[in-house]
Backbone as a ProteinNet text record, in pm:
[ID]
protein_1_A
[PRIMARY]
MSKRKRYTAEEKIKILREVLEEGKPISQVAEKYGLHPNNIFSWRKQLFENGLQAFQIKRADISSKAEERKISALESKIKQKDEVIAELAEELFGLKKKNFGL
[TERTIARY]
-21829.3	-21749.6	-21748.2	-21621.9	-21614.1	-21623	-21676.5	-21672.4	-21541.8	-21522.4	-21394.1	-21406.3	-21291.9	-21283.7	-21295.1	-21374.5	-21373.5	-21316	-21220.7	-21157.9	-21213.2	-21224.9	-21259.5	-21152.3	-21186.7	-21057.7	-20977.9	-21032.1	-20941.1	-20845.4	-20906.1	-20811.5	-20708.4	-20739.5	-20656.6	-20534.7	-20564.9	-20470.4	-20382.9	-20444.2	-20358.4	-20252.5	-20295.8	-20221.5	-20103.8	-20147.2	-20040.3	-19947.8	-19985	-19898.4	-19790.1	-19824.2	-19712.5	-19608.5	-19655.2	-19554.4	-19481	-19557.6	-19491.7	-19416.5	-19485.4	-19418.1	-19322.3	-19364.1	-19289.5	-19182.3	-19188.8	-19096.9	-19104.9	-19217.2	-19232.8	-19239.8	-19193.3	-19196.7	-19342.4	-19377	-19514.9	-19552.3	-19465.9	-19497.1	-19524.5	-19456.4	-19475.9	-19617.8	-19644.5	-19779.7	-19902.6	-19877.6	-19970.2	-20014.6	-19896.5	-19925.2	-19994.4	-19952.5	-20018.7	-20168.6	-20212.6	-20351.3	-20426.2	-20353.9	-20419.9	-20460.3	-20357.8	-20394.8	-20287.4	-20328.3	-20242.3	-20144.8	-20027.1	-19944.2	-19988.2	-20048.2	-20113.6	-20224.6	-20284.8	-20378.1	-20307.5	-20215.4	-20135.5	-20080.2	-20013	-19973.5	-20079.5	-20194.9	-20305.6	-20352.5	-20370.5	-20418.2	-20310.5	-20187.6	-20082.5	-20089.6	-20105.5	-20126.5	-20247.3	-20370.8	-20475.1	-20438.6	-20369.2	-20348.3	-20258.3	-20157.6	-20072.5	-20149	-20231.2	-20311.7	-20418.9	-20477.6	-20583.4	-20532.1	-20402.8	-20334.2	-20353.3	-20363.3	-20367.1	-20500.6	-20597.8	-20717.3	-20701.8	-20619.9	-20584.4	-20520.3	-20458.3	-20379.8	-20457.4	-20577.9	-20639.1	-20722.4	-20746.2	-20822.8	-20978.6	-21024.8	-21170.7	-21271.8	-21221.2	-21324.9	-21365.6	-21502.1	-21575	-21556.9	-21559.6	-21574.5	-21434.7	-21320.5	-21203.1	-21199.8	-21234.6	-21226	-21326.6	-21447.4	-21532.4	-21498.1	-21438.5	-21384	-21280	-21197	-21083.9	-21142.4	-21244.8	-21305.3	-21383.7	-21436.9	-21507.4	-21412.1	-21300.9	-21181.9	-21138.9	-21122.7	-21077.1	-21180	-21306.6	-21419.6	-21421.9	-21412.2	-21405.7	-21294.9	-21174.8	-21063.4	-21078.1	-21137.4	-21149.5	-21264.6	-21367	-21463	-21416.7	-21323.4	-21267.5	-21178.2	-21121.7	-21018.5	-21107.6	-21217.3	-21308.2	-21365	-21397.1	-21451.3	-21355.6	-21230.3	-21114.2	-21092.4	-21101	-21082.6	-21200.5	-21321.9	-21445.9	-21419.4	-21375.2	-21346.4	-21242	-21147.2	-21039	-21087.5	-21181.5	-21238.6	-21326.8	-21411.5	-21502.9	-21424.8	-21321.8	-21241.3	-21179	-21124.6	-21066.1	-21177.1	-21287.8	-21404.3	-21451.9	-21450.9	-21500.6	-21391.6	-21267.9	-21160.6	-21156.8	-21185.6	-21192.7	-21309.3	-21420.6	-21538.1	-21520.4	-21444.1	-21415.5	-21316.2	-21222	-21133	-21198	-21298.4	-21374.2	-21449.9	-21516.5	-21603.6	-21518.1	-21400.8	-21321.2	-21273.5	-21237.6	-21173.3	-21283	-21392.9	-21488.5	-21631	-21600.1	-21699	-21830.5	-21843.8	-21976.4	-22038.5
2695.6	2785.8	2728.9	2715.7	2664.7	2792.3	2751	2857.5	2857.7	2973.7	3011.5	2930.2	2874.3	2810.4	2927.3	2919.1	3014.3	2943.1	2997	2950.5	3009.8	2912.9	2962	3025.1	3081.8	3147.2	3049.3	2926.5	2822.2	2764.4	2763	2713.7	2822	2956.2	3053.6	3052.4	3034.1	3013.2	2902.6	2783.9	2674.5	2688.4	2754.9	2799.6	2889.7	2981.9	3102.6	3032	2928.9	2852.9	2789.7	2736.1	2661.2	2765.3	2882.4	2986	3037.7	3087.9	3162.9	3081.2	2964.4	2882.9	2768	2716.6	2616.1	2661.6	2793.2	2850.5	2794.6	2743	2703.7	2809.9	2817.1	2924.4	2943.6	3074.7	3116.3	3040.9	3035.9	2990.2	2842.4	2775.4	2619	2605.7	2680.8	2664	2713.4	2812	2843.6	2731.7	2674.9	2572.4	2443.2	2423.9	2299.6	2320.5	2445.3	2466	2530.8	2544.3	2607.1	2751.2	2818.7	2968.2	3051.8	3179.7	3271.7	3322.6	3344.7	3381.8	3514.7	3609.8	3716.7	3710.8	3602.1	3575	3546.6	3481.7	3449.2	3573.9	3660.2	3785.9	3870.1	3875.8	3946	3912.5	3775.5	3705.3	3748.8	3749.2	3773.8	3915.8	4000.9	4142.4	4167.6	4094.5	4110.3	4058.2	3945.4	3881	3982.3	4055.3	4149.6	4272.3	4317.1	4451.1	4417.8	4312.9	4280	4204.4	4180.3	4106	4173.9	4300.6	4374.4	4328.4	4293	4252.1	4123.2	4043.6	3911.5	3944	4044.4	4081.5	4172.3	4235.8	4313.6	4249.2	4308.8	4236.9	4247.7	4123.9	4113.6	4104.5	4100.5	4081.3	4222	4230.3	4364.3	4397.5	4291	4319.7	4381.3	4346.8	4411.8	4557.1	4578	4708.2	4796.5	4751.3	4827.3	4869.6	4779.9	4808.2	4907.5	4904.3	5002	5143.2	5136.1	5258.8	5312.6	5234.8	5276	5346	5284.6	5331	5467.1	5484.2	5613.4	5720.3	5688.6	5790.1	5822.8	5727.3	5761.7	5847.8	5829.4	5907	6042.5	6056.6	6198.2	6277.5	6202.1	6268.9	6320.4	6251.5	6290.6	6419.5	6399	6522.7	6645.5	6619.6	6741.5	6799	6709.3	6739	6826.2	6774.1	6843.8	6985.5	6998.5	7126	7226.5	7167.5	7257.4	7304.5	7216	7272.1	7368.4	7362.3	7473.1	7601.9	7576.1	7711.7	7772.9	7688.2	7742.2	7826	7760.2	7822.5	7963.2	7956.8	8084.3	8187.6	8140.8	8233.6	8309.1	8230.5	8267.6	8357.4	8334.6	8426.7	8559.7	8546.7	8670.6	8756.9	8694	8770.7	8837.4	8766.2	8830.8	8941.6	8929.7	9048.3	9174.1	9135.2	9245.8	9309	9244.8	9286.1	9383.5	9333.3	9417.2	9538.8	9534.6	9646.8	9750.9	9696.4	9792.1	9810.7	9762.9	9777	9737.2	9614.4	9557.1	9489.4
745.3	827.3	969.5	1026.6	1156.8	1268.1	1376.4	1484.6	1566	1604.5	1680.8	1823.5	1863.4	1990.4	2109.8	2195.8	2317.2	2424.7	2494	2600	2733.5	2827.3	2965.2	3034.5	3134.9	3225.5	3271.3	3310.3	3363.7	3251.3	3120	3011.6	2977.5	2992.8	2973.9	3067.2	3198.9	3305.1	3284.9	3243.6	3214	3106.1	2993.1	2893.6	2929.7	3014.4	3064.1	3150.1	3234.8	3320.9	3245.4	3137.8	3047.8	3011.8	2982.2	2928.4	3043.3	3150.6	3264.8	3365.1	3391.4	3498.2	3448.2	3337.9	3291.8	3176.8	3148.2	3060	2918.3	2873.5	2728.3	2638.5	2524.5	2426.5	2382.4	2371.6	2334	2195.4	2103.7	1981.5	1989.3	2065.5	2098.1	2156.6	2255.7	2321.3	2234	2162.3	2059.5	1972.2	1918	1815	1883.1	2002.1	2056.7	2079.8	2107	2133.7	2019.7	1908.3	1782.1	1800.4	1866	1886.8	1819.4	1798.9	1744.2	1869.1	1850.2	1971	2018.6	1943.6	2009.2	2099.1	2095.1	2192	2333.3	2319.7	2445	2503.9	2421.5	2467.9	2530.2	2464.8	2513.1	2652.2	2657.2	2791.7	2911.4	2866.9	2967.1	3010.6	2911.9	2952.1	3044.4	3023.6	3096.8	3233.2	3252.1	3372.5	3460.2	3404.2	3475.9	3506.9	3413.6	3437.7	3558	3557.3	3664.7	3768.5	3784.2	3896.4	4021.9	4030.5	4164.1	4236.2	4163.9	4234.7	4312.7	4276.1	4343.9	4480.3	4500.4	4617.7	4711.8	4675.2	4753.4	4855	4977.5	5081.1	5035.7	5032.8	4978.5	5097.2	5223.6	5325.7	5368.4	5349	5381.6	5527.7	5626.1	5758.1	5800	5749	5771.9	5737.6	5603.2	5555.3	5607.7	5649.7	5726.8	5861.8	5926.7	6068	6053.7	5958.9	5942.2	5919.9	5828.8	5801.3	5907.2	5995.3	6120.9	6215.6	6239.6	6322.3	6274	6142.4	6069.7	6095.5	6076	6099.8	6238.3	6344.8	6477.1	6523.9	6459	6501.7	6433.3	6316.5	6264	6346	6386.5	6464.9	6591.2	6660.9	6784.8	6760.2	6642	6614.9	6581.2	6508.4	6495.6	6624.3	6714.9	6848.8	6919.6	6922.2	6999.8	6934.4	6801.7	6742.2	6769.8	6778.6	6801.1	6946	7038.2	7184.2	7181.4	7104.3	7096.8	7051.9	6940.3	6868.9	6974.7	7054.4	7143.8	7246.2	7290.3	7408.3	7362.4	7242.2	7174.7	7160.2	7105.4	7084.2	7218.4	7306.1	7453.7	7509.8	7491.7	7534.6	7459.7	7322.6	7255.4	7286.2	7303.8	7365.4	7487.3	7583.3	7707.6	7683.5	7595.3	7568.9	7505.5	7412.4	7352.4	7452.4	7549.8	7647.1	7750.5	7775	7864.7	7797.3	7672	7604.7	7562.7	7540.2	7474	7570.1	7694	7803.8	7748.7	7685.4	7657.3	7767.2
[MASK]
++++++++++++++++++++++++++++++++++++++++++++++++++++++++++++++++++++++++++++++++++++++++++++++++++++++

């Protein structure tokens, strides 16, 4: 009984390039490498489903700086709202004091 050939990620990309970039028919490429065409279809599906990761920013320093800026902006917004609430509460207390003689 022979073992199945396991393809590395590099080999899979090489095979997919023949199909996607060079425009070779899947059946021809599958025959060349001794594969079932469904393997190539499956690898192509995986490539497109996980392709988003290739375009995402991977630098942690950029995303952490953006996150820090966002946190800082939200904190200043909260501070501003707290000041407005305190001012309104003080005004309300003054009006109650004036009207009810407290």
